[in-house]
C-alpha positions as CSV (number, residue, x, y, z in Angstrom):
1,M,-17.8,-6.3,4.0
2,E,-17.3,-7.3,0.4
3,Y,-14.8,-9.8,-0.5
4,R,-12.9,-10.2,-3.9
5,Q,-10.8,-12.6,-5.7
6,L,-7.1,-11.3,-5.6
7,G,-6.0,-11.5,-9.2
8,A,-5.5,-15.2,-10.3
9,S,-4.8,-16.3,-6.8
10,D,-7.1,-18.3,-4.4
11,L,-6.9,-15.4,-1.9
12,K,-10.5,-13.7,-1.3
13,V,-9.4,-10.3,0.3
14,S,-11.8,-7.9,1.9
15,A,-12.4,-4.7,-0.1
16,L,-10.9,-2.7,2.8
17,A,-7.4,-3.9,4.1
18,L,-5.7,-2.8,7.1
19,G,-2.5,-1.1,6.6
20,T,0.0,-0.9,9.5
21,M,2.8,1.3,8.7
22,T,2.0,3.5,11.7
23,F,2.5,0.6,14.2
24,G,5.7,1.1,16.3
25,E,6.2,4.9,15.6
26,Q,2.8,6.6,16.0
27,N,1.0,3.9,17.6
28,S,1.9,1.8,20.6
29,E,1.6,-2.1,20.5
30,A,-1.7,-1.9,22.7
31,E,-3.1,0.7,20.0
32,A,-2.0,-1.4,17.0
33,H,-3.7,-4.4,18.9
34,A,-6.9,-2.4,19.2
35,Q,-6.9,-1.2,15.5
36,L,-6.4,-5.1,14.4
37,D,-9.2,-6.2,16.8
38,L,-11.6,-3.5,15.5
39,A,-10.6,-4.2,11.7
40,V,-11.2,-8.0,12.2
41,S,-14.5,-7.3,14.0
42,R,-15.7,-5.5,10.9
43,G,-15.0,-8.0,8.4
44,V,-11.4,-7.0,7.4
45,N,-9.5,-10.3,6.6
46,F,-6.4,-8.7,5.0
47,I,-3.4,-7.3,6.8
48,D,-0.6,-5.5,5.1
49,T,2.7,-4.8,6.5
50,A,6.7,-4.7,5.7
51,E,9.9,-5.6,7.0
52,M,11.0,-1.8,7.1
53,Y,7.8,-0.6,8.8
54,P,7.1,1.5,10.8
55,V,7.6,4.8,8.9
56,A,9.3,7.0,8.7
57,P,11.9,4.4,8.7
58,R,14.5,4.3,10.9
59,A,17.2,1.7,12.1
60,E,15.9,1.8,15.6
61,T,12.4,0.8,14.6
62,A,12.8,-1.6,11.5
63,G,10.7,-4.5,11.9
64,R,8.7,-3.1,15.0
65,T,5.6,-3.2,13.1
66,E,6.0,-6.8,12.1
67,S,6.5,-7.6,16.0
68,Y,3.7,-5.9,17.1
69,I,1.4,-7.8,14.6
70,G,2.9,-11.0,15.7
71,T,2.1,-10.6,19.3
72,W,-1.6,-10.1,18.1
73,L,-1.4,-12.9,15.3
74,K,-0.3,-15.8,17.7
75,R,-3.6,-15.4,19.4
76,Q,-5.8,-15.5,16.3
77,R,-7.3,-18.1,13.9
78,R,-4.3,-17.9,11.4
79,D,-6.0,-19.6,8.7
80,Q,-8.8,-17.0,8.8
81,L,-6.5,-14.1,8.1
82,I,-4.6,-13.1,4.8
83,V,-1.3,-11.5,5.8
84,A,0.9,-9.7,3.6
85,S,4.3,-8.4,3.7
86,K,7.1,-7.0,1.7
87,I,10.8,-7.1,1.2
88,T,12.7,-3.8,1.2
89,G,14.1,-2.8,-2.2
90,P,17.5,-1.1,-2.8
91,A,19.1,2.4,-3.4
92,R,17.0,4.4,-0.7
93,G,19.8,4.7,1.9
94,F,18.3,2.0,4.3
95,S,21.8,0.5,4.9
96,W,20.6,-0.9,8.4
97,I,18.5,-3.4,6.5
98,R,20.8,-6.3,5.7
99,N,23.8,-4.1,5.2
100,G,21.8,-2.7,2.1
101,P,18.9,-4.3,0.5
102,R,18.7,-6.1,-2.9
103,I,16.2,-8.6,-4.4
104,D,18.5,-11.4,-4.7
105,R,18.1,-15.1,-3.5
106,A,20.2,-14.7,-0.3
107,Q,18.4,-11.5,0.7
108,L,14.9,-12.8,-0.1
109,N,15.5,-15.6,2.0
110,A,16.9,-13.6,4.9
111,A,14.2,-11.0,4.5
112,L,11.3,-13.4,4.7
113,D,12.7,-15.4,7.5
114,G,13.0,-12.1,9.6
115,S,9.2,-11.4,8.9
116,L,8.0,-14.8,9.7
117,R,10.1,-14.6,13.0
118,R,8.7,-11.2,13.8
119,L,5.1,-12.1,12.6
120,Q,5.3,-15.5,14.7
121,T,3.7,-17.3,11.8
122,D,5.4,-20.0,9.4
123,Y,4.1,-18.5,6.3
124,V,2.6,-15.2,4.6
125,D,-0.2,-15.4,2.0
126,L,1.3,-12.8,0.0
127,Y,5.0,-11.7,-0.3
128,Q,5.5,-8.4,-2.1
129,I,8.6,-6.6,-3.7
130,H,8.3,-3.3,-2.0
131,W,9.6,-1.4,-4.9
132,P,11.9,-2.6,-7.9
133,D,15.5,-3.6,-7.7
134,R,16.1,-1.7,-10.8
135,Y,15.9,2.2,-11.3
136,V,12.6,3.3,-11.7
137,P,10.9,6.8,-10.9
138,M,8.8,6.7,-7.9
139,F,7.5,8.2,-4.8
140,G,6.9,11.4,-6.5
141,A,9.4,11.3,-9.4
142,T,7.6,11.0,-12.8
143,G,10.1,11.1,-15.7
144,Y,12.3,8.2,-16.6
145,D,15.8,9.3,-16.4
146,A,18.2,6.7,-18.4
147,A,21.3,8.3,-16.7
148,Q,20.1,7.0,-13.5
149,E,20.0,3.2,-14.5
150,R,22.0,1.0,-12.3
151,D,23.2,-2.7,-12.1
152,S,20.1,-4.9,-10.9
153,V,19.4,-8.3,-10.1
154,P,17.6,-9.5,-13.3
155,I,13.8,-10.2,-13.0
156,A,14.0,-13.7,-13.9
157,E,16.5,-14.3,-11.1
158,Q,14.2,-12.6,-8.7
159,L,11.3,-14.4,-9.7
160,Q,13.1,-17.9,-9.7
161,A,14.0,-17.0,-6.1
162,L,10.6,-16.3,-5.2
163,A,9.3,-19.4,-6.7
164,D,11.6,-21.3,-4.6
165,L,10.1,-19.7,-1.4
166,V,6.6,-20.6,-2.8
167,K,7.7,-24.3,-3.0
168,T,9.0,-24.3,0.7
169,G,5.5,-23.2,1.6
170,K,6.7,-20.3,3.4
171,V,4.9,-18.0,0.8
172,R,1.6,-18.8,-0.9
173,H,1.4,-15.9,-3.4
174,I,3.7,-13.2,-4.8
175,G,3.1,-9.6,-5.7
176,L,4.8,-6.3,-6.7
177,S,4.5,-2.7,-5.4
178,N,5.5,0.5,-6.7
179,E,5.8,-1.1,-10.1
180,T,5.7,0.1,-13.6
181,P,3.8,-1.3,-16.7
182,W,7.2,-2.8,-18.1
183,G,8.0,-4.4,-14.6
184,V,4.8,-6.1,-14.4
185,M,4.9,-7.3,-18.1
186,E,8.5,-8.7,-17.5
187,F,7.5,-10.4,-14.3
188,L,4.5,-12.1,-16.4
189,R,6.7,-12.7,-19.3
190,C,9.3,-14.5,-17.2
191,A,6.5,-16.4,-15.3
192,E,5.0,-17.7,-18.6
193,T,8.6,-18.4,-20.3
194,L,10.1,-20.1,-17.3
195,G,7.1,-22.0,-16.0
196,L,7.3,-20.0,-12.6
197,P,4.5,-18.5,-10.3
198,K,2.7,-15.7,-11.6
199,I,2.4,-12.2,-9.9
200,V,-1.1,-11.9,-8.6
201,S,-1.2,-8.4,-7.1
202,I,0.5,-4.9,-7.4
203,Q,0.3,-2.5,-4.5
204,N,0.6,1.0,-5.7
205,A,-0.6,4.5,-4.8
206,Y,-4.1,5.1,-6.0
207,H,-6.4,8.0,-4.7
208,L,-8.2,11.0,-6.0
209,M,-5.1,12.9,-6.4
210,N,-3.0,10.2,-8.2
211,R,-5.1,8.3,-10.8
212,T,-1.9,7.6,-13.1
213,F,-2.6,3.7,-12.6
214,E,-5.8,4.4,-14.6
215,S,-3.6,5.2,-17.8
216,C,-1.5,2.1,-18.6
217,L,-1.4,-0.2,-15.5
218,A,-5.0,-0.6,-15.5
219,E,-4.9,-2.1,-18.8
220,V,-2.0,-4.5,-18.3
221,C,-3.7,-5.6,-14.9
222,R,-7.0,-6.5,-16.5
223,H,-5.7,-8.7,-19.2
224,A,-3.2,-10.2,-17.1
225,N,-5.5,-10.7,-14.0
226,V,-3.4,-8.8,-11.6
227,G,-5.3,-7.2,-8.9
228,L,-4.6,-3.6,-7.5
229,L,-4.1,-3.0,-3.9
230,A,-4.5,0.7,-3.5
231,Y,-2.3,2.4,-0.9
232,S,-2.5,5.9,0.3
233,P,-6.0,6.2,-0.6
234,L,-6.3,9.5,1.5
235,A,-3.0,10.9,0.3
236,F,-1.2,11.1,3.4
237,G,-4.4,12.8,5.0
238,H,-4.7,15.5,2.4
239,L,-8.1,14.1,1.2
240,T,-9.3,14.5,4.6
241,G,-9.1,18.5,4.5
242,K,-7.0,18.5,7.7
243,Y,-4.1,20.4,6.2
244,L,-6.1,22.7,4.5
245,A,-6.3,25.5,7.3
246,D,-2.9,25.5,8.8
247,P,-0.5,22.3,8.5
248,Q,1.5,23.6,11.6
249,A,-1.6,24.2,13.8
250,P,-1.8,22.4,17.1
251,G,-4.2,19.5,17.8
252,I,-4.8,16.7,15.4
253,T,-3.1,18.0,12.3
254,A,0.1,18.0,14.5
255,K,-0.2,14.3,14.4
256,G,-0.1,13.7,10.8
257,R,3.0,12.2,9.0
258,V,3.3,15.5,6.8
259,T,3.9,17.5,10.1
260,L,5.6,14.9,12.0
261,F,8.1,13.8,9.3
262,P,8.7,17.0,7.0
263,G,11.1,15.1,4.7
264,F,8.7,12.2,4.0
265,G,5.9,12.2,1.4
266,Q,7.6,14.7,-0.9
267,R,5.1,13.6,-3.8
268,Y,2.4,15.6,-1.9
269,H,4.6,19.1,-1.4
270,K,3.4,20.0,-5.1
271,P,1.8,23.1,-6.1
272,N,-1.9,22.0,-7.0
273,V,-2.3,19.4,-4.2
274,P,-3.9,22.0,-1.8
275,A,-6.4,23.4,-4.4
276,A,-7.3,20.0,-5.5
277,S,-7.8,18.8,-1.9
278,R,-9.9,21.8,-1.2
279,E,-12.2,21.1,-4.1
280,Y,-12.6,17.3,-3.0
281,V,-13.2,18.5,0.4
282,R,-16.2,20.9,-0.8
283,I,-17.6,17.9,-2.8
284,A,-17.8,15.7,0.0
285,N,-19.3,18.3,2.4
286,E,-22.0,19.2,-0.3
287,A,-23.0,15.6,-0.4
288,G,-23.1,15.2,3.3
289,L,-20.1,12.8,3.2
290,S,-17.0,13.0,5.3
291,P,-13.9,13.8,2.9
292,A,-12.4,10.6,4.1
293,Q,-15.1,8.7,3.4
294,M,-15.7,9.8,-0.1
295,A,-12.3,9.4,-1.0
296,L,-12.1,6.0,0.2
297,T,-15.3,4.9,-1.5
298,F,-14.0,6.3,-4.8
299,A,-10.8,4.1,-4.6
300,R,-12.9,1.0,-3.5
301,T,-15.2,1.2,-6.3
302,R,-13.0,1.3,-9.1
303,W,-13.3,-1.8,-11.5
304,F,-9.7,-2.5,-11.1
305,T,-9.4,-2.3,-7.3
306,S,-9.0,-5.6,-5.4
307,S,-8.7,-3.9,-2.1
308,V,-8.1,-0.4,-0.5
309,I,-5.3,-0.3,2.3
310,L,-6.5,1.9,5.2
311,G,-4.1,3.7,7.5
312,A,-5.2,5.3,10.8
313,T,-3.5,6.5,14.2
314,S,-6.4,5.9,16.3
315,V,-9.5,3.8,16.5
316,Q,-11.8,6.7,15.7
317,Q,-10.1,7.2,12.5
318,L,-9.9,3.7,11.8
319,Q,-13.9,3.6,12.4
320,E,-14.9,6.3,10.0
321,N,-12.6,4.7,7.5
322,L,-14.3,1.4,8.0
323,D,-17.7,2.9,7.7
324,S,-17.0,3.8,4.1
325,A,-17.5,0.1,3.3
326,E,-21.3,0.8,3.1
327,I,-21.1,4.1,1.2
328,T,-21.9,4.6,-2.5
329,L,-21.3,7.5,-4.5
330,T,-24.0,9.2,-6.6
331,A,-23.7,9.7,-10.2
332,E,-23.7,13.5,-9.3
333,V,-20.7,13.2,-7.0
334,L,-18.9,11.2,-9.4
335,E,-19.4,13.7,-12.4
336,K,-18.1,16.7,-9.9
337,I,-15.2,14.5,-9.1
338,E,-14.5,14.1,-12.6
339,A,-14.7,17.9,-13.3
340,V,-12.0,18.4,-10.4
341,H,-9.7,15.6,-11.8
342,K,-9.8,17.7,-15.5
343,L,-9.1,20.8,-13.7
344,Y,-6.2,19.5,-11.5
345,P,-5.3,16.1,-13.2
346,N,-3.0,14.0,-10.9
347,P,-1.4,16.7,-8.7
348,A,0.3,14.1,-6.4
349,P,1.7,11.5,-8.6
């Protein structure tokens, strides 16, 4: 396993990280622990979670993922692992989380303390804002609509509260998720102007069918030394090819999030997703690769990627995904991928 410096931090994260959003909904506690054991045995040192997990989010299950990790984490050497969590952002209807989540000082303190309690640890290595407190287009929306702007906590105020959490020792480093170029730059500007901790990472979607990170965020993050934590590298399973034949067919396809939670993942319900998926699967098959491994290798080997966050619902799937750490893509495969990208640019942004 390769290890990479995460932005300007002192953290060296594995190039493949374990995402945990299925723990507590699609995976039992025992299955979660089996995945964690396998990942660590294969060199993964980076575990990513969030207070609202598992997905799809429900009041009955919120926080369960962290609790499952906590019962495993208490038996591990904590200093050998990098654990990241996230505070839930506002305006998505999750009223059961602290009576309506915001990114202010009181809610940051409450959210972090809840996560630490469930994780059974006294600190997290990376604490992230799951999505901005202010309005931004995200999760499939692409155009900025000024009419949707809302009252929000000033970024300087958010950063000051995060800085105080760092001072307590409960948080080692801070990061963002589902953020925009302006948001990244504003957090960096406030850090420099006010002498506050700098963000070290951004966790955004990045995969063969969503390469929007490459246009503006890649430049920002390069010059600011902010690492990308690429999530959804398999595009909710679409890049494995399992939904091409019949999304409603019985068997393994019925266990995917697209079929289990029809209202979740709307960004993938777009016209060119099946066509692009079919082409990427074809390229992988012709190269003698599994479609999943080709997609994961692509995301892992981009120059701006610090770590790729894997998600799996079985040990077998996780094993296949972890095997991608040993794969390289030939120039011919990369050329074919670029040809498809030109034909179907970013069908699932």
